[in-house]
Structure formats: structure tokens, C-alpha cells
C-alpha positions as CSV (number, residue, x, y, z in Angstrom):
1,Q,11.9,6.3,13.6
2,V,11.1,3.6,11.4
3,Q,11.6,4.0,7.6
4,F,9.9,1.9,4.8
5,V,10.8,0.4,1.4
6,E,7.8,-0.3,-0.7
7,S,8.4,-3.1,-3.6
8,G,6.4,-5.6,-5.8
9,G,5.2,-3.1,-8.0
10,G,4.8,-3.1,-11.4
11,L,3.2,-3.3,-15.3
12,V,-0.2,-5.5,-14.8
13,Q,-3.1,-5.6,-17.2
14,P,-6.8,-4.9,-16.2
15,G,-8.5,-7.5,-14.3
16,G,-4.9,-8.8,-13.1
17,S,-3.7,-8.8,-9.6
18,L,-0.5,-8.1,-7.9
19,R,0.8,-8.0,-4.4
20,V,3.5,-5.0,-2.8
21,S,5.2,-4.9,-0.1
22,C,5.8,-2.6,2.7
23,A,9.1,-3.4,4.5
24,A,10.0,-1.8,7.9
25,S,13.6,-1.1,9.5
26,G,12.4,-1.7,12.8
27,S,9.4,-2.8,14.7
28,I,5.8,-1.4,13.4
29,S,3.9,-4.0,15.9
30,I,2.2,-0.9,17.7
31,Y,1.7,1.1,15.0
32,T,-1.5,1.3,12.3
33,I,0.2,0.9,8.9
34,V,-1.1,2.8,5.9
35,W,-1.1,2.4,2.3
36,Y,-0.9,5.6,0.3
37,R,-1.1,6.4,-3.9
38,Q,-0.3,9.2,-5.6
39,A,-1.8,9.2,-9.7
40,P,0.6,12.0,-12.0
41,G,-0.6,15.5,-11.2
42,K,-2.9,14.4,-8.4
43,Q,-2.5,14.3,-4.8
44,R,-1.4,11.2,-2.4
45,E,-4.2,9.6,-1.4
46,L,-4.8,7.6,1.5
47,V,-6.2,3.4,0.0
48,A,-5.5,1.4,3.3
49,S,-5.1,0.7,6.7
50,I,-4.4,-1.6,9.4
51,T,-4.2,-1.3,13.0
52,S,-2.1,-3.0,15.7
53,R,-5.1,-5.3,16.2
54,G,-5.2,-6.1,12.4
55,S,-8.3,-3.6,12.2
56,T,-8.9,-2.7,8.9
57,N,-9.9,0.3,6.6
58,Y,-10.2,0.7,2.7
59,A,-11.1,3.6,0.5
60,D,-14.6,3.6,-1.2
61,S,-12.4,3.1,-4.8
62,V,-10.8,0.0,-3.7
63,K,-13.4,-1.5,-1.3
64,G,-13.8,-5.4,-2.1
65,R,-10.2,-5.5,-4.6
66,F,-7.6,-4.9,-2.7
67,T,-6.7,-6.7,1.1
68,I,-4.1,-4.9,3.6
69,S,-2.8,-7.2,6.1
70,R,0.5,-7.5,8.5
71,N,3.4,-10.1,9.3
72,N,4.9,-8.0,12.7
73,A,7.5,-10.9,12.5
74,L,8.7,-9.6,9.3
75,N,8.0,-5.6,10.0
76,T,6.3,-6.1,6.8
77,V,2.5,-5.1,5.8
78,Y,0.9,-6.0,2.6
79,L,-1.5,-4.8,0.0
80,Q,-2.9,-7.8,-2.3
81,M,-4.6,-5.9,-5.6
82,N,-6.9,-7.8,-7.4
83,N,-9.5,-7.0,-10.2
84,L,-7.0,-4.1,-10.8
85,K,-8.6,-1.2,-13.2
86,P,-6.4,1.8,-14.7
87,E,-7.1,3.8,-12.7
88,D,-5.6,2.2,-10.0
89,T,-2.2,2.9,-11.8
90,A,-0.1,5.3,-8.9
91,V,2.9,4.7,-7.3
92,Y,2.0,3.2,-3.7
93,Y,3.3,4.3,-0.7
94,C,3.4,3.0,3.4
95,N,3.6,5.1,5.9
96,H,2.3,5.6,9.6
97,R,-1.1,7.2,10.5
98,V,0.4,10.5,10.8
99,P,3.1,10.0,8.2
100,G,7.1,10.7,8.9
101,S,9.5,11.0,5.6
102,W,8.8,9.4,2.5
103,G,10.3,6.3,0.8
104,Q,10.8,6.1,-2.9
105,G,7.4,3.9,-3.7
106,T,6.5,1.7,-6.3
107,Q,5.3,1.6,-9.2
108,V,1.9,0.1,-10.0
109,T,0.4,0.5,-13.9
110,V,-2.8,-1.2,-15.4
111,S,-3.2,-1.1,-18.9
112,S,-3.2,-2.7,-21.9
């Protein structure tokens, strides 16, 4: 089973940008990979997905601001987050379309 390690989170001001990374322990080339996020006291929600062919989908709340991409040679998926808003504050996770085990995620905090 492939495991995922998220990184790149941090504190950013509203309107700022951040790129988070998802490094997999093995090949992900044949899989759809999904970014999820979970804010305190809220359910985990799907943010963006990318198929093995590179087709992407986004939650309405992030459409036009976030971009998901992948580098299969590096077994890595990225989420570029632009024009960040306080409501984007959450722990960000990556996983399969049908999730397996969860990593620790990476904290993204958008605040002045």
C-alpha cells in the first residue's frame, strides 16, 4: 500500500500563495490522487483531484484559485494555492479517491 507524506504548509496572509506537496512511497502513475482538507470542528472535505491522465476537478470553493498537478517521476502531487482566504485554513491531506490510511497532513493557516 502506498503511503503519503504531506509537506509545505505554513502561515500565510490573506491573498497570499502557498504550494503544498504530497510525496508517495511508491508509484502513483496509475491512480487518481485527491487533496482533502479538514478545518477544526468540521468534516473532511474534498478539495481537488487529478486522474492518471491529468484531468482535474475542484471544489467550487477553490475553483479558479487552486491548481492540482502531478509529477509521476517523483511520485509527487502538488496543490498550488493562490489568493488564499481565512476560510482555507485547515489541515491538508492527500490520498486515493477511495482513501486508505491517512498521513499527518500539513497545516495551512491563512491569517493577518
